C-alpha positions as CSV (number, residue, x, y, z in Angstrom):
1,M,-2.1,15.1,-9.3
2,L,0.8,13.1,-10.8
3,S,2.5,14.2,-14.1
4,T,2.3,11.7,-16.9
5,Q,6.0,10.9,-16.6
6,Y,5.7,10.2,-12.9
7,R,2.5,8.2,-13.3
8,L,4.1,6.0,-16.0
9,R,7.2,5.4,-14.0
10,L,5.2,4.5,-10.9
11,E,3.0,2.2,-12.9
12,F,6.1,0.4,-14.2
13,I,7.4,0.0,-10.7
14,C,4.0,-1.3,-9.5
15,Q,3.7,-3.8,-12.3
16,R,7.1,-5.2,-11.3
17,I,6.0,-5.4,-7.7
18,V,2.8,-7.3,-8.6
19,K,4.8,-9.7,-10.9
20,G,7.3,-10.3,-8.1
21,E,10.2,-9.0,-10.3
22,E,13.2,-7.2,-9.0
23,V,12.8,-3.4,-8.5
24,K,15.9,-1.3,-8.4
25,L,16.7,0.3,-5.0
26,D,16.7,3.8,-6.6
27,D,13.3,3.2,-8.1
28,M,11.9,1.9,-4.8
29,I,13.3,4.9,-2.9
30,W,11.8,7.3,-5.5
31,A,8.4,5.5,-5.3
32,D,8.3,5.6,-1.5
33,K,9.2,9.3,-1.4
34,L,6.5,10.0,-4.0
35,A,4.0,8.0,-2.0
36,K,4.7,10.0,1.1
37,S,3.9,13.3,-0.7
38,N,1.1,12.1,-3.0
39,R,-2.0,10.2,-2.0
40,S,-2.6,8.8,-5.5
41,A,0.9,7.3,-5.6
42,S,0.5,5.9,-2.1
43,E,-2.7,4.1,-3.2
44,M,-1.0,2.7,-6.3
45,L,1.8,1.3,-4.2
46,R,-0.5,-0.2,-1.6
47,K,-2.6,-1.9,-4.2
48,A,0.5,-3.3,-5.9
49,R,1.9,-4.6,-2.7
50,R,-1.5,-6.2,-1.8
51,M,-1.7,-7.9,-5.2
52,A,1.9,-9.2,-4.8
53,I,1.1,-10.7,-1.4
54,N,-2.2,-12.3,-2.6
55,P,-2.0,-12.8,-6.4
56,D,-5.0,-15.2,-6.4
57,I,-7.7,-12.6,-5.4
58,E,-11.0,-13.7,-6.8
59,K,-13.1,-11.0,-8.4
60,G,-16.0,-10.2,-6.1
61,S,-14.4,-11.6,-3.0
62,L,-13.8,-9.6,0.2
63,D,-10.1,-9.3,-0.6
64,D,-11.0,-7.9,-4.0
65,F,-13.3,-5.4,-2.3
66,I,-10.7,-4.3,0.2
67,N,-8.1,-3.9,-2.6
68,R,-10.4,-1.9,-4.8
69,M,-11.4,0.4,-1.9
70,N,-7.7,0.6,-0.8
71,L,-8.6,-0.3,2.8
72,G,-6.1,-1.5,5.4
73,D,-2.5,-2.3,5.5
74,P,-1.2,-4.6,2.7
75,D,1.5,-6.1,5.0
76,P,0.0,-9.1,6.8
77,S,2.5,-8.8,9.6
78,N,0.7,-5.6,10.7
79,H,-2.7,-7.4,10.9
80,I,-4.3,-8.3,14.2
81,T,-5.3,-12.0,14.3
82,G,-6.5,-14.4,17.0
83,N,-7.4,-13.6,20.6
84,N,-5.7,-10.4,21.6
85,S,-5.8,-8.6,24.9
86,I,-7.6,-5.3,25.1
87,E,-4.2,-3.6,25.7
88,E,-2.9,-4.9,22.4
89,I,-5.9,-3.7,20.5
90,V,-5.7,-0.3,22.1
91,E,-2.0,-0.1,21.3
92,W,-2.7,-1.0,17.7
93,F,-5.2,1.9,17.3
94,K,-2.6,4.3,18.8
95,Q,-0.3,3.9,15.8
96,D,1.6,7.1,15.0
97,K,0.3,9.0,12.0
98,T,2.9,9.9,9.4
99,D,3.7,13.5,8.6
100,D,1.7,13.4,5.4
101,W,-1.7,12.8,7.1
102,R,-2.4,16.6,7.0
103,Q,-1.6,16.9,3.3
104,R,-4.3,17.4,0.7
105,D,-3.9,16.2,-2.9
């Protein structure tokens, strides 16, 4: 669980990300470190990044559902598109897990 001070600071950073405004490097480093150690913070950052990439998400659309459920990677460069070989798909599913996958919040 995030403290009130941490949550408010992270919400401020996420709002700036969504609006496409500049975020200080120190703040971004702090937010990424927090996201690695706290699942709630990680979800907040992923949602903010997804909203920044696709600001015109229609309420009730598939993108809105994916964002609300916090599914998938918000970075479109990591998405598989088109006709891919079986080897590419297998390699995509073999992605390394981060060290925090064992952590409980």
